[in-house]
C-alpha positions in Angstrom: -0.1 0.1 0.0 1.4 3.2 -1.0 2.6 5.5 1.8 0.0 8.5 2.2 -0.1 12.0 4.6 -2.8 14.2 5.3 -1.3 17.7 4.1 -4.6 18.8 2.7 -4.8 22.8 4.5 -4.1 26.4 2.2 -5.5 25.6 -1.1 -6.6 29.2 -1.7 -3.6 30.5 -0.2 -1.2 32.0 -3.3 1.7 30.1 -2.3 3.4 27.1 -3.7 3.2 23.5 -2.4 -0.1 24.0 -0.3 -3.0 21.2 -1.9 -6.4 20.8 -1.5 -8.5 17.8 -1.0 -8.5 15.0 -2.8 -11.3 13.6 -5.1 -13.5 11.6 -3.0 -13.5 7.6 -2.9 -16.3 5.9 -0.7 -17.8 9.0 0.9 -14.9 10.2 2.1 -11.5 11.9 1.2 -8.3 10.2 0.4 -4.8 11.8 1.7 -2.7 12.7 -0.9 0.5 11.0 -1.5 3.7 11.2 0.0 6.2 14.0 -1.4 9.7 12.9 -2.4 11.9 13.6 0.6 14.9 15.4 1.2 17.9 15.2 3.3 16.7 14.1 6.5 18.1 16.1 10.3 17.4 14.5 13.3 17.5 16.7 16.9 19.1 15.0 19.4 21.5 15.9 22.4 21.1 18.0 26.0 21.7 22.0 26.2 23.8 23.3 28.3 23.1 23.9 32.0 22.8 28.1 31.6 20.7 26.9 28.4 16.7 26.1 29.5 16.5 22.4 28.4 13.6 23.4 25.9 16.2 24.8 24.2 19.3 22.9 22.8 22.5 25.2 22.0 23.0 24.7 18.8 20.2 25.7 16.5 18.9 22.8 14.6 16.8 23.9 11.7 17.0 27.5 9.8 15.3 29.5 7.5 17.9 32.4 5.5 15.0 34.4 3.6 12.6 34.9 6.8 15.9 34.8 9.4 14.6 32.6 11.5 16.0 29.4 13.9 14.2 26.5 14.7 14.2 23.2 17.2 13.3 19.7 15.2 10.9 18.3 17.7 12.1 15.0 19.2 11.6 12.3 17.6 10.6 14.3 14.3 13.2 14.4 11.0 13.4 17.0 8.6 11.7 15.7 5.0 11.3 18.2 2.4 12.3 21.6 2.8 12.1 25.3 0.7 13.2 28.7 0.7 9.6 30.2 0.9 7.0 31.5 0.5 4.8 28.5 0.4 6.1 25.6 2.5 9.0 26.1 4.5 10.1 22.6 5.9 8.2 19.0 6.6 8.9 17.3 9.3 7.5 13.3 10.2 7.5 11.8 13.1 9.5 8.6 13.3 6.2 6.0 13.1 6.2 2.5 12.3 3.3 2.0 9.2 1.9 4.8 7.4 -1.8 4.7 8.8 -0.5 6.0 12.4 1.8 8.9 10.2 2.4 12.4 11.9 3.8 15.8 10.2 4.5 19.0 11.0 4.4 21.8 8.1 5.9 25.1 8.5 4.2 27.5 5.4 4.8 31.5 5.4 3.1 34.0 3.0 2.7 37.2 3.2 -0.3 39.1 5.0 -1.1 41.6 2.5 -2.0 45.5 3.5 -5.9 44.8 3.8 -5.4 41.9 6.2 -5.3 41.7 9.9 -4.0 38.2 11.2 -7.8 37.5 12.2 -9.1 38.2 8.7 -6.5 36.4 6.9 -6.6 33.2 9.0 -10.9 33.5 8.0 -10.6 34.3 4.1 -7.4 32.2 3.4 -7.7 29.4 5.8 -10.5 28.8 8.0 -13.4 29.5 4.9 -11.6 27.1 2.6 -11.3 24.6 5.5 -15.4 24.7 6.0 -16.2 23.3 2.1 -13.0 20.7 1.7 -13.8 17.1 1.5 -13.7 15.0 4.2 -13.7 18.1 7.0 -16.2 17.1 10.0 -15.6 20.3 12.0 -12.8 23.1 12.4 -13.1 24.6 15.6 -11.1 28.3 15.2 -9.9 30.4 18.4 -7.5 32.8 19.3 -4.6 31.8 21.2 -0.9 32.0 22.4 2.2 29.5 22.6 5.5 30.5 23.6 4.6 33.9 23.9 3.1 34.7 20.2 -0.3 35.4 19.9 -2.0 34.2 17.0 -5.2 32.1 15.9 -5.2 28.4 16.2 -7.6 25.9 14.4 -8.5 22.2 15.2 -9.6 20.1 12.7 -11.5 16.8 12.5 -11.4 14.8 8.5 -12.4 11.5 8.0 -10.6 9.4 5.9 -10.6 6.4 4.5 -7.9 4.9 6.9 -10.1 6.6 9.3 -10.5 10.0 11.4 -7.2 12.4 11.4 -7.3 15.6 13.5 -5.4 18.5 12.5 -4.3 21.3 15.0 -3.1 24.6 13.3 -1.2 28.2 14.5 -0.8 30.7 12.8 0.5 34.1 13.5 2.6 37.5 12.2 5.9 38.1 12.3 6.7 41.4 10.5 4.7 41.7 7.5 4.7 37.9 7.2 2.2 35.3 8.3 3.5 31.5 9.7 1.4 28.6 9.5 2.2 25.9 11.5 0.2 22.6 10.4 1.0 19.5 12.4 -1.7 16.6 11.3 -2.2 13.3 12.9 -4.5 10.1 13.4 -7.0 11.1 16.0 -5.9 8.6 18.5 -3.0 10.0 18.8 -3.7 14.3 18.9 -3.7 14.6 22.6 0.1 12.4 23.0 1.6 14.3 20.3 0.3 17.8 20.0 2.8 19.2 22.2 5.1 18.5 19.4 3.4 22.1 17.6 4.2 24.2 20.9 7.8 23.1 21.3 8.7 24.1 17.4 6.8 27.0 18.4 8.1 28.4 21.2 12.0 26.8 19.8 10.9 29.8 16.5 13.8 32.7 17.1 13.7 35.7 14.9 17.2 37.7 13.8 17.2 41.5 12.7 
């Protein structure tokens, strides 16, 4: 059985590598095929005593265009990377089978002169999600992660292989919106969702 992943968000965004839902099969949505994996890197090691334990001494991922550094969540590998705009990084949790696949995707796009973060999320993210195939429920609310104020969405979606949940956190940095999208099987959601928080907390932007 081919390996598949639940990448479905942001079809309306005018950024590269953002795909919408796939055609329905047996009354539920099918997950799009996995993108080719790039060079991978796993985070490991402990921070020195003078640095908080959640922050490694040497950042393990970075993006030059948007001038940030970050840390790969424990147990994940970096499978795809791009300069942006669009998909900047794709991480996958190391699991035994494709049916339990967990992904963490980081995207960036310009906010636009006429948008606030809230209107951007409603018009460019939530509105299309509510119409997407297989989406059963979308919850949207203001949230703060790692000291960053933003908008969070929790999405319930049905796939042929079973129910999935996605957690999406959007925040503004300068003139850009960063979209952190974690998708995973519904039964793993409570156990795995903290990886998104850890990643956002690790992000540090330069001047």
